C-alpha positions in Angstrom: -6.5 16.5 -15.2 -6.8 20.3 -15.0 -8.8 22.7 -12.9 -10.4 26.1 -13.7 -7.6 28.4 -12.8 -8.5 30.5 -9.7 -5.7 33.0 -10.5 -8.2 34.2 -13.2 -10.6 36.8 -11.8 -13.7 35.4 -13.6 -13.1 32.0 -12.0 -12.6 33.4 -8.5 -15.7 35.6 -8.9 -17.7 32.6 -10.0 -16.7 30.7 -6.9 -17.8 33.5 -4.7 -21.1 34.1 -6.5 -22.0 30.4 -6.6 -21.4 30.1 -2.9 -23.6 33.1 -2.3 -26.3 31.6 -4.5 -26.1 28.3 -2.5 -26.6 30.0 0.8 -29.5 32.1 -0.5 -31.2 29.0 -1.8 -30.6 27.2 1.5 -30.8 29.9 4.2 -30.7 27.4 7.1 -27.4 25.9 5.9 -25.0 25.9 8.9 -21.8 26.6 7.0 -19.1 25.1 4.8 -16.0 23.0 5.4 -13.1 23.1 3.0 -10.4 20.8 2.0 -8.3 22.8 -0.5 -5.3 20.5 -0.9 -4.6 16.8 -1.6 -8.1 15.3 -1.6 -9.3 16.4 -5.1 -8.2 18.8 -7.8 -10.0 21.9 -6.7 -7.5 24.5 -7.8 -4.3 24.4 -9.9 -2.1 23.7 -6.8 -4.4 21.5 -4.8 -3.2 18.1 -5.8 0.0 18.0 -7.8 2.2 21.1 -7.3 4.4 20.9 -10.3 5.2 23.7 -12.6 3.8 22.1 -15.7 0.2 22.3 -14.3 -0.1 26.1 -14.2 2.8 28.5 -14.5 0.7 31.4 -13.3 -0.4 29.7 -10.0 3.1 28.1 -9.5 4.7 31.6 -9.7 2.1 33.1 -7.2 2.6 30.2 -4.7 0.5 27.9 -2.6 -0.3 30.3 0.3 -1.8 32.9 -2.1 -3.8 30.4 -4.2 -5.1 28.3 -1.2 -6.1 31.4 0.8 -7.8 33.1 -2.2 -10.0 30.0 -2.8 -11.0 29.9 0.9 -11.6 33.6 1.1 -13.8 33.7 -2.0 -16.0 30.9 -0.5 -16.1 32.8 2.8 -17.1 36.1 1.1 -19.9 34.3 -0.9 -21.2 32.6 2.3 -21.1 35.7 4.4 -22.8 37.9 1.8 -25.9 35.6 2.0 -25.7 34.6 5.7 -24.5 36.4 8.8 -24.7 33.2 11.0 -23.1 30.5 8.8 -19.6 29.4 9.8 -16.7 28.3 7.7 -14.2 25.7 8.8 -10.9 25.7 6.9 -8.9 22.5 7.2 -5.1 22.6 6.7 -5.2 19.0 5.4 -2.6 18.7 2.6 -1.1 22.1 3.0 2.7 22.0 2.6 4.4 22.2 6.0 6.6 25.1 4.8 3.5 27.0 3.6 1.0 26.6 6.4 2.0 29.7 8.4 1.9 32.0 5.4 -1.5 30.5 4.3 -3.0 31.2 7.8 -1.8 34.8 7.7 -3.8 35.4 4.5 -7.1 33.8 5.6 -10.2 35.8 6.5 -10.1 36.3 10.3 -13.7 35.0 10.8 -12.9 31.6 9.5 -12.3 28.7 11.9 -8.9 27.0 11.4 -9.1 23.2 11.9 -5.9 21.1 12.3 -5.4 17.3 12.8 -4.7 17.2 16.6 -2.2 14.3 16.5 -0.2 15.6 13.5 3.6 15.4 14.0 3.3 13.7 17.4 6.5 11.7 17.8 6.3 8.0 18.9 8.3 4.8 19.2 7.0 1.3 18.7 9.5 -1.4 19.2 12.6 -0.3 17.3 10.6 2.0 15.0 10.5 5.8 15.6 8.3 8.1 13.6 5.8 10.9 13.6 2.0 10.8 13.2 0.3 12.5 10.3 -3.3 11.4 11.0 -5.8 8.7 12.1 -3.9 7.7 15.2 -5.8 7.0 18.4 -2.8 5.1 19.7 -0.7 8.3 19.9 -3.5 10.8 20.6 -3.0 11.0 24.4 0.3 12.8 23.4 -1.7 15.2 21.2 -2.0 18.0 20.1 1.2 17.8 18.2 3.6 20.7 17.3 2.0 21.5 13.9 -1.5 22.0 15.4 -0.2 23.9 18.4 1.8 26.3 16.3 -1.0 27.0 13.8 -3.6 27.5 16.5 -1.3 29.9 18.3 -0.8 31.9 15.0 -4.6 31.8 14.4 -5.3 33.1 17.9 -3.0 36.0 17.5 -4.9 36.9 14.4 -8.2 36.7 16.2 -9.3 33.5 14.5 -11.1 30.6 16.2 -9.5 27.1 16.3 -10.7 23.6 15.8 -9.2 20.1 16.4 -10.0 17.2 14.2 -9.7 14.0 16.3 -10.6 10.3 16.3 -12.3 9.0 19.4 -14.0 5.7 18.6 -12.1 4.2 15.8 -9.5 5.1 13.2 -7.9 3.4 10.3 -5.8 1.6 12.8 -8.9 -0.6 13.3 -12.2 0.3 11.8 -14.7 -2.6 11.6 -16.4 -1.9 15.0 -18.4 1.1 16.2 -15.8 1.8 18.9 -13.2 0.3 21.3 -13.4 1.6 24.9 -9.8 3.0 25.1 -11.4 5.6 27.4 -8.3 6.7 29.2 -6.7 7.8 25.9 -9.9 9.8 25.1 -9.9 11.5 28.5 -6.3 12.5 28.3 -6.7 13.8 24.8 -9.7 15.9 26.0 -7.6 17.2 28.9 -4.7 18.2 26.5 -7.0 20.0 24.1 -8.6 21.9 27.0 -5.2 23.0 28.1 -4.3 24.1 24.6 -7.4 26.4 24.5 -9.0 24.9 21.4 -12.4 26.4 20.6 -14.1 23.6 18.7 -13.7 19.9 17.9 -14.6 17.6 15.0 -15.0 14.3 17.0 -14.5 11.8 14.1 -14.1 11.6 10.4 -16.3 9.2 8.3 -15.5 6.4 10.7 -16.1 6.3 14.4 -19.3 8.3 14.7 -21.3 5.9 16.8 -22.5 7.1 20.2 -20.1 5.6 22.8 -18.6 5.9 26.2 -15.5 7.4 24.6 -17.5 10.4 23.3 -19.4 10.8 26.5 -16.1 10.9 28.5 -14.6 13.3 26.0 -17.6 15.7 26.0 -18.1 15.6 29.8 -14.5 16.2 30.7 -14.3 18.8 33.5 -10.9 20.5 33.6 -11.6 21.7 37.2 -11.7 18.0 38.4 -8.7 15.7 38.3 -8.7 13.3 35.3 -9.0 10.1 37.5 -11.9 11.5 39.4 -13.7 12.3 36.2 -13.4 8.7 35.1 -14.5 7.3 38.5 -17.6 9.5 38.5 -18.6 8.5 35.0 -18.0 4.8 35.6 -19.8 4.8 38.9 -22.8 6.7 37.5 -23.1 4.4 34.5 -22.3 1.0 36.0 -22.6 1.3 39.7 -19.8 1.6 42.3 -19.1 -2.2 42.6 -18.7 -2.7 38.9 -16.8 0.5 38.3 -13.5 -0.8 39.7 -13.4 -3.5 37.0 -14.7 -1.1 34.3 -11.9 1.4 35.1 -9.3 -1.4 35.0 -10.6 -2.5 31.6 -10.5 1.1 30.2 -6.9 1.4 31.4 -5.9 -2.0 30.0 -7.4 -1.2 26.6 -5.6 2.1 26.5 -2.3 0.6 27.5 -2.7 -2.1 24.8 -3.5 0.4 22.1 -0.4 2.4 23.0 1.6 -0.5 21.6 -0.2 -0.4 18.2 2.4 -0.4 15.3 1.1 2.8 13.9 2.0 4.0 10.4 -0.4 5.6 8.0 0.5 3.1 5.2 -0.1 0.2 7.5 -3.3 1.8 8.7 -4.5 2.0 5.1 -3.1 -1.3 3.7 -2.8 -3.6 6.6 -4.8 -6.8 7.2 -6.5 -5.5 10.4 -9.8 -4.3 8.8 -10.6 -7.6 7.1 -8.8 -9.4 9.9 -9.6 -13.0 10.3 -12.0 -12.9 7.3 -9.0 -12.3 4.9 -8.5 -15.6 3.0 -5.4 -17.8 3.4 -3.5 -18.0 0.1 -1.7 -21.3 0.0 0.4 -20.0 -2.9 1.5 -16.4 -3.3 -1.3 -14.4 -5.0 0.9 -11.7 -6.6 -1.8 -9.1 -5.7 -1.0 -5.8 -4.1 -3.0 -4.6 -1.0 -5.6 -1.9 -1.7 -6.3 1.1 0.4 -8.7 0.1 3.3 -9.9 -2.6 1.0 -8.5 -6.0 0.2 -5.1 -6.8 1.8 -4.6 -10.1 0.0 -1.2 -11.6 1.1 0.9 -8.5 0.5 2.8 -8.5 3.7 5.4 -5.9 2.7 2.6 -3.4 2.1 1.0 -4.3 5.4 4.1 -3.7 7.5 5.3 -0.5 5.8 8.3 0.7 7.7 8.1 -2.1 10.4 10.5 -5.0 10.2 8.5 -8.2 10.0 9.4 -9.4 13.5 8.7 -6.0 15.1 5.3 -5.9 13.4 4.4 -9.4 14.8 5.7 -8.5 18.2 3.8 -5.3 18.5 0.6 -6.9 17.4 1.1 -9.5 20.0 1.4 -6.8 22.7 -1.8 -5.2 21.6 -3.7 -8.6 21.7 -2.3 -9.5 25.1 -3.5 -6.1 26.6 -6.9 -6.2 24.9 -7.5 -9.7 26.3 -6.7 -8.4 29.8 -9.3 -5.7 29.4 -11.9 -8.2 28.2 -11.2 -10.3 31.3 -11.8 -7.2 33.5 -15.1 -6.5 31.7 -16.1 -10.1 32.3 -15.6 -9.5 36.1 -17.7 -6.4 35.9 -20.5 -8.2 34.2 -20.5 -10.8 37.0 -21.3 -8.1 39.6 -24.8 -8.5 41.0 -27.4 -5.8 40.8 -26.5 -4.6 37.3 -29.5 -3.5 35.2 -30.2 -5.0 31.8 -29.0 -1.8 30.0 -25.7 -1.9 31.9 -25.1 -5.5 31.1 -25.9 -5.0 27.4 -23.4 -2.1 27.2 -20.6 -4.0 29.0 -21.3 -7.0 26.7 -21.0 -4.7 23.7 -17.7 -3.3 24.9 -16.4 -6.9 25.3 -17.5 -7.9 21.8 -15.8 -4.9 20.2 -12.6 -5.4 22.2 -12.6 -9.1 21.4 -13.2 -8.4 17.8 -10.1 -6.2 17.8 -8.1 -8.9 19.6 -9.1 -11.6 17.2 -8.5 -9.4 14.1 -5.0 -8.3 15.3 -4.0 -11.9 16.3 -5.1 -13.1 12.9 -3.1 -10.2 11.3 0.0 -11.6 13.1 -0.9 -15.2 12.3 -1.2 -14.3 8.6 2.1 -12.5 8.6 3.8 -15.5 10.1 2.1 -17.8 7.6 3.3 -15.7 4.7 6.9 -15.7 6.0 6.8 -19.5 6.4 5.0 -20.2 3.1 7.4 -18.1 1.1 10.4 -19.7 2.8 9.0 -23.1 1.9 8.6 -22.1 -1.7 12.3 -21.0 -1.6 15.0 -23.6 -1.2 14.8 -25.0 2.3 16.6 -28.0 3.6 14.5 -31.0 4.4 14.7 -30.4 8.1 13.7 -26.7 7.8 10.8 -27.7 5.5 9.4 -30.1 8.1 9.7 -27.5 10.9 8.1 -24.7 8.8 5.3 -27.1 7.6 4.5 -28.0 11.2 4.3 -24.4 12.3 2.1 -23.5 9.2 -0.4 -26.3 10.1 -0.5 -25.0 13.7 -1.2 -21.4 12.5 -3.9 -22.7 10.2 -5.6 -24.5 13.1 -5.5 -21.2 15.1 -7.0 -19.2 12.2 -9.9 -21.7 11.9 -10.7 -21.3 15.7 -10.5 -17.5 15.4 -12.8 -17.4 12.3 -15.3 -19.6 14.1 -15.4 -17.2 17.1 -15.7 -14.1 14.9 -18.5 -15.9 13.0 -20.5 -16.2 16.2 -19.7 -12.6 17.2 -20.8 -11.3 13.8 -24.1 -13.3 14.0 -24.6 -11.8 17.5 -23.9 -8.1 16.5 -24.6 -6.8 13.0 -22.3 -3.7 13.7 -19.2 -6.0 13.6 -17.5 -5.8 10.2 -19.2 -2.5 9.2 -17.6 0.8 8.5 -19.5 3.8 7.2 -17.5 4.6 4.0 -16.7 1.0 3.0 -19.8 -0.6 4.4 -19.2 -4.3 5.3 -15.6 -5.5 5.3 -17.1 -8.9 5.9 -20.3 -10.6 6.8 -20.7 -14.1 8.4 -20.6 -15.8 5.0 -17.1 -14.4 4.4 -15.9 -16.0 7.6 -17.2 -19.4 6.4 -15.3 -18.8 3.2 -12.2 -18.1 5.3 -12.6 -21.4 7.0 -12.8 -23.1 3.6 -9.6 -21.4 2.5 -7.9 -22.6 5.7 -9.1 -26.2 5.0 -7.8 -26.0 1.5 -4.4 -24.7 2.7 -4.2 -27.3 5.4 -4.9 -30.1 2.9 -2.4 -28.6 0.4 0.5 -28.4 2.9 -0.4 -31.7 4.6 -0.1 -33.4 1.3 3.3 -31.9 0.4 6.6 -33.4 1.2 10.1 -32.2 0.5 10.5 -34.2 -2.6 7.2 -33.1 -4.0 8.2 -29.5 -3.5 11.5 -29.9 -5.3 9.7 -31.6 -8.3 
């Protein structure tokens, strides 16, 4: 693919004039938001920065090209509207070029950075840094990249903006939100201390009104964080129930801090389809797709995590989520709660339980694939019988989980849904999962060591 070369004056002038025309035609338009690298081929250096694309732009460099594109759009917008705003996102900009790019931007632009970018973390034996879509690490945000760029922008007189995820992320997307409220509150506190001017609360996923967003937006930096949470919980659920509610929020947050984050796992793992993902009695040979069908591609699911570490970390999240659900159950038993309060507590329980079921199934499926592939290898007769027994136990558990998720999905049509993908699964898919489990159980039950060797 090729782009119209923005190093050519007629192209840059066209970009400016067309933006001006747009804002004249739609005078109430609030502004523009640019992604000038990585997502689409919008200039010669936006997607694949190799010298064979455009020698002119390659010689002039990324900071010059990216800033020129943004500045042309800004000038066109401003010539037609004095009130419209322009948000410039640094998504996809090369780390070694971001500072030079910011220095060349129009000062009246708003610079937006991913808050959690470059936050270091450790899960099990795996150490890494976040690039995006991590709620599990966001109470350590903002990261060094965002802080450094915001500092540079402030010195130039620019306003700043943080892109965050509060309700869901690609860590787990098929629910409107999970009430990891403590993480949201700490992130709000950290951003307040960093002096950020504006916030984009969620990307395409996670935009549902929730307690997370309310806590984030009502954060008062003059009041201790714990007192903020107590006031909100007491106001919404009453003083008696608030103790259990606060415990649940803390337990959900602690659980999510164990999530085995990696952007490749977030995109290709089995957590989104969760228990609806079919069981493949034999290896499918298919590769996992991005936030789509995970199939049985365990090595894509786990990314940089060793198999045992992945399973262990998922187990820690599930254990913590179930503790939080138990605390919400206690809150719901408190007398004197209004119908609205009970409904909201029940919704929080459903979404937390949905996450627990899905991540437990993720771990179950990983174990199943390991055992299945070992059986199709060259096991001894003793090993075969042991692995077969464990496989049948995992299949029984998957069937129970699918039945529970089926009931939850019938109860709440938001479960399984995400804005950009629509439904990962509907109740009928969970029935199909049960059918796949039944088939796999029959298959492995009928196999003996001699059959396998033949």
